[in-house]
N, C-alpha and C positions, 0 to 999 in steps of 0.2 A: 222850731230847730233853728240853730243858728248857722251862719255860713260856713265856719270851719269845720261844723260836724257834718254839713252836707260833702263839703269836699274830702274829708277823711272818708264818708261812705262811698264816694265815687271811685275814690283811689282803690279801695278795698275790693269794691265790686269789679275794679278794671283787672287788680290783680288776680282775683278769683277767675275772671273769665281767661285771662292769659293761661293761668293754670290749668283750666279745663280743656283751652286749647292745644296746649302742648302736650297732654295726656292723649287727647283726641288724635294728634298728629304721631305721637310715639306710637300707639295703638294700630295706626293705619299704617306706618312703616314697616311693624313687626310683622303684621299681615302679608303685606308686599315681600317682605324677606321669606317670610314661611313658603309663600306661594312660590317664589324664585328657587327656592331651595328644593321644593317639591319639583319644579320643573327640571332642574338641573338633575335630580336623584333619577327621574324617567329616563332623561338623555343619556345618564351614565348607564343606566340599566339596559337601555337599548344598544348602545355601544358595546357593552360587554357581551350582551347576547350576540350583536353582529360578529365580535371577534371569536365568541364561541362557536359560533357556526361556521366562520372562514377557517377558524383552527381544524374543526372537524373536517371539514371539506379538504384542507390540506394534508390533513393525517390519512384521509382516504386515498388521495391522489399517491401521497409515498408510499401506501400501503401497495397501491397498484402499480406503481414503478417498481417496487421493490420484487413484487411477484413475477412482472415481465423480466426484470433482470434476472430472478431467479431461475425463471424458465428458459431464458436464453441460456443461461450458464448449463443449466441440466442439458439443454439440446447440443450445446457445444461439447459437453463432456461426454454425450452419447456419441456425437460425431467423431471426436477424438479418439474415444474407445473403440469405435469400429474400425477406424483408420489403423489404430494399434493392433488391434487383432489382424486385419489384413497384412499388415507388415511383418506380423509374428510369423503368419502363415506362409507368406513369402520367403522369409528367412528359413522356416523349417523346410521348405521345399528345397531351397537352395543348398542346406546343410544335407538333406538326402541325396541330392543329385552329386555334392562333393563326395559324400561317402561311398555312393556307387562309382564315381570316377576313380576313387582311391583304390578301391577294390579291383577296378579294370587293371590300373597301374600296377599293382602288385602281381596280378596273374600274369601280365606280360613281361614283369620282370622276372618273375619265376621261368618263363618259358624261354627268355632270351638268356638266362644264366644256364638253363640246360641245354640250349643250341650252342652256346659258347663253349662249353664242356666236350660237346661232340666235335666242334670244331677245332679245339685244341688237340684232342687226340687225333683227328685227321691229320694235322699240320704236323704232328710228330711223326707220323708214318709216312707222310709226303717227305720231310726232312730225311728221314732215314733211306728211303727209296732214291732220293735225289743224291744222297751222299753216295750210294752203291753204282747209280749210275754215272757219277762224276769220277770213279775210281775205274770203272771199265772203260769210260771214254779215254781217260789219260793212258790207258794200258794200249788202247787200240791206235790212238794217235802219235803215241810216242812223244807226248807235249804236256807241259805241266798246266795246271790250272790257271797261273799266272800268265804264262806264255800265251795261250790260248785266249784267254781275255784281251791282252793287249792287242793282239791280231785282230780280235773281234771289234774292238774299240777303235782300232785304226780304221778298218772298212766301214764301221757305221758312222764315224766321224765325217768321213769324205762324204757318204750318200747324205748324210744329215745337214752338213753344210749347204750341198747344192739343192737339197729340198729347203732349206732354212733361207737362202737368197729368193728361190721362187716364191714361196710362202710370204716372205716380207713384203716383194712388190705386190703381190696379189693382196695381201692384208692393207698395205697402204692406198693400193686402188680403190679398194673397197671400202676404206675409212673415208678417203677423200669423197667418194660417190655418196657413202651414207650420210657424212657430215653436211654437204649441201642440202642433200633431201632432207634431213633433220632441220636444218637451217631455215628452208624454206617452208617447212611445216610450222616450225614455230613462228615465224613472221606470219604466216597466213593466219594461222590461229589467232595471233594477237591482233590482227587486221580486222579479222572476222568477229572478234569478241568485244572489240573497241571501234565500231564502226561509227562514222560522225557525218554528218551533211553541213556542220556549221561554217559556211563560208561567206565572207561577208565582202562587199566592194565599198569601202568608206572615203568618199572625198567630198560629198555635200549632203546636207540634210534638208527636207522637205517638210514645211509647217503649212497644213491646211489652213485656208480661213474660211469664215462663214459667208462673205462675199467679196467682190473686187473691191467694193467701196471701203473695206478695211485697210487695202494697200495705201491709199491717201493718207490715213490716219497714221499708219506707220512710218509713211515718209513725213508727214509734219509739214509745218508752212517752212518754206525754203530749205526743205530736207533737214530740218532740226533733230525731229526724234530719230530719224535712220542713223544721222551721222552720231547722236549721242548713243544708240545702242551698238554700232561699230564699234566705237571707242571705249565704251564699257565692256563689252565682251570680246572685243579682239578679232572680229571675225569679218566676213565681208556678206552684206545683205543684199542678195539679188532680186529685184522686184521687175519681172519681164511680164510677157504676155500669157504665160502661163495662167491658166483660168483657178480662181480662188486658191492660191498657193503662193508663198514665197519661198526662195532657196537661201540656205545660210551655207556659206562655204568658208572654210579653213583646213591647212593640213594639220593642226593640232586637234584630236579627236573630243580631247576633254573640253576644251574651249567650246569646241561646236556642239558638244551636248549641253555645255550649261546655256549657250545660245539659244539651242532650239527649246529647252524648258522654259526660259526665260519670254522668249517670243510666244509661245503656246499661251503661257498665263497672261501675257498681256493681251492677245486676243479674247482671252475669256473674261478677264476684267475689264476691258474697254477704257481705261483711262491710261493714256499714253502720252508721257510728257517726260522729259530727261529725268526729273529727279525720281518719278517712279520706276522709270527703267533702269536707274541703278540699283534703287532696292531690289527690283525682282531680280536681276542679274545676281546679285549679292545673296539672295535666298535659294536661286538656283544652284550656285557655287556650294552653298551648304549642303543641298540635296544630293549634288554630285559627290561631293566628300563622304556621304554616309553611305550612297551606293557602293564607291569604292572599298569602304571598308566590309559591307557587306558580301561583296563580290569575293574579296580575300578569304573571308570565313569558308565562304561556299566552296571555293577553288581546293582550300584545303582539306575540307569535308568529303567532297567528291573523289579527291585525289587519294584520301585515306594518309593523310600525312599530318598527324597532330604535333603540338607543342611548339609551334612557330612562334617567333616574336611577333608582338604588334606591329612593329615597323615593317618588319618583312610581309605580314598580311596585307598591310596598307600599299606597300609597291606592288604586290601581287595583284591587288584588286585593281589598280590602274592599268593592268593588261587588258581589262574588259573594253577600254576605250582606245586600245592600240593596235595596230595590224601591221603584217608585214608581208609583202607581195599579195595582199588582199586577203591574208587569213588571219581572223581573230585571235591574237596571242593568249588571250585568257581561255579560250576553249582549245586552244593548241598545247598550251600549258598541262590541262588536265588529261587531254588526250595522250600526250607524249608520257605523262606519269602513269596512266592506267596500262599503256602498251608496254612500257619498260618494266612495270610490276609483273604482266603475264609473262614477258619474254625472261625476267629473272627468276620467276618459280618454274618455268620449264628447264632452265638450265640450273636450277640450284643454288643461284646467286643469292645475295642479300636482298629481300624484296623491299624492305622499308628504305634502305638507301637508295635502290633504283628509282623507286617512287618519287622520294624527297628530291633526288637529281632531276629526275623529268620534270617535277612541277616547278622548280626554281631556275632551270637552266636558262631560259630567256629572261630572267628579272632583269639583268641590265637593261632591257630594250624599254622599261619604263622611263628611266631618267638618263638615256644616252645622249639626248639632245641637251641635257644639261651639265654632264660630266663629260671631261675630255677620255677618250679611250674607247676600246671594242666593247659591245655590250656583254661578252663574256667574260672579260676581265672586270668591268664594273659590278656585274652580278657578283662574280666571287668575292671581290671584296667587300661588297655591302652583306652579302651573309656572312662572311667571316666575322664583320664587325659585330652582328647582331647574335652570335653564338651558335652558327649552323655548323655540326660537324665537319671535321677537315676532309673528310671522305666524299662528303656531299658537297664540298667547297671544290673538290678537284673535279668532279664530275661536271660542274658549272663551268670552270676556266678551261677544261679541256674539251668540251664537245666540238669545238671547230679547230681542234689541234693547236691552240695557242698555246697550251701546257702539255706536260707529260701527263698521259694518262695511267694513273698509279692502280686502278683496280679494274677488274672485269665489269664492276657496275657501270664505270665511266663509258666503257666502250657499248654498253646496252643502252645506255642514255643517249648516245650519239647515234646508233642505230634506231632508236625509237623516235629521236627528232627527225630522222630523215624520212622514216615511215609516214609520220604525220604530216609531213610537207609535201611529200611525194605522190600521195594519193591523187586520184583525178579530180582536178577544179579546186585544188585547195589554195593554190596561189598563183598571183599574178605579177610580171616584172614591173608593169607600169608604175604602179603604186609606190613600191619602194623607191624608185627612180625620181618620180614626183617628191616624195617627203623629203628625199637628199638635197634636192633643188632648193626647195623652200626653206629647209632649216639652213642652207648654206646662207641665203639671202637673209635672213634675218642675224644670223651671227657676223655677216659683213656691216650691218645696219648698227648693231650693238657695239661693235669695236671703235666706234667714233664717240669722242667725249661729248658730254651734254646729252646723248640719248637715253630717254627713261624707259622707252618699251617700243617694239617694232613688231610688226606684224606683215606676214606675207598672204596676200590674198589673191583671189582669181587665179588659181593654179598655179602660182608663180609669176602672174604678168605683172603683178603691182605689188610693191612694199610701202607700209605705210609707218612713218617713224614719227613717235610722241618724244618733243625733247621738252626739257625743263626749261620752263620761261624765265628764270633767274640767270640760268648759265648760257642761253643761247638768245640772240636778239633777232630781228626780222630779217637783217641782213645776214647775219651769221645763219639763219635757217635755209637761205637762198643758196649760199655757198655749200653748205652742207648737203642738200639736194644734189648739186653738181659734183660733189666729190665722192659721195656714195655712187651714184651713177657711172661715175669714172671707174671706180674700184671694182665695180660688177662686170663693166665690160672688159677690164683687164684678167679676172680671176676666174671668169665663169663662161661656158658655152652653154647657149640656148637658142631656142628658135624665136624669131620675131622680136618683140620690144618690152621692155620692163620698165613701168612707170613707177618713179620714186616720189612719194609725197611725204613732206615735212609738216608736222602739224605742231604749232605753237599756241598754247592756249593759257590765258591768265583768267584765274577765277577770283573774285572778291566777295567774302561771305561775311554777314552780320545778322546777330539774333534781335529781333523786335521783342523787347520785354514789356 
């Protein structure tokens, strides 16, 4: 065989081998595809069976739920039907009772008509007999009826005038005695029903410490921490020999409450440095503001005075930290409103106006240190500004006779205010005088140019003034302290000495990025 023939034979054999391989591969792939299709079919049948089982389960649950709902509906229907049957029976009984009462009324009407007819006949007989007697009397007395009447009227009038004068004096005396007795009863009832023991003496606050070691941390190196706290809070911190406690002193109760809370947080937290002190004082201020809002809402709710403006409620809440003669003004306002409401109810006056007037009568005391004027005038103007009715505004303005009392409710509020303040142990004179003194100190300090803030501390024995460093230099601060001290000496009367401290502080702040 020649070489070309061998090559051709090899090529043909190769082609045949390739064809056989391709056919074998195609057959193998087909078998794989059929096996895959069979597997997918089995999975599909399993999925369908699972779905059918779940569908049957869902249908069964739905049937159960429907059965429960239908049973509940049937039970509700049976209950409603029973209630309707009871209501029908009650209405039927009432209808029968009304029919019976109607029959009784008809019977009584018939009896009354019968008696009226008999009375008419007797009246006719009496009139006839009276006419006969009158004619006989005129014949015997030789006087006409008009003449006899005039003589009788004159005699009766004379006796009646004498009796009337005596009766008027007697009634006047009895009315005065009864009025006093009833007034005492009304006031005693009001005091008994609105009894309160909320009396507080507020001048200092004591913060307990876990140990005396904490006092050193509160003072800080060279007094840095305590100075930062006093400046941020505007109070005086007294660290003395009292074991495990520090005392916070300030005439402003809100300031003192903020300082007390901030100090308590510092003691618990343990991180005591100026930056953290300022943050905690700011947080405590926010907490006190929230407490003030809640106290205003509480006062309106307890006194039963709805619909007050939020600003009025906020001012009312500030009274929680205000005292007058040692009496807490928040409790005093609620107590006065309740007493006024009881008195108004007993006297038949407007209870809502009396309660609102009693609750708001000392509203001005919350800001009387910020606004010029008496607390009655300030409170009345503030209430008028925020839509309080004019009748209530008059009770506020007139409860110390600074304005004319236009209604009986204004008199009731004045009496309720006196009752609340006059009960045993309610007030003390010393605190009011103390507040007036320290308030005057701050007003004198604030009247000078360049003063940013001023705080009267140590029961009015020291006043600290913070000045603006750009407006007052060191030399001017010295002169300012002398001028303030001289003005205090000229305008105030006080025991002992008052220290005037002017603080000038410059801060430089930069951020590290």
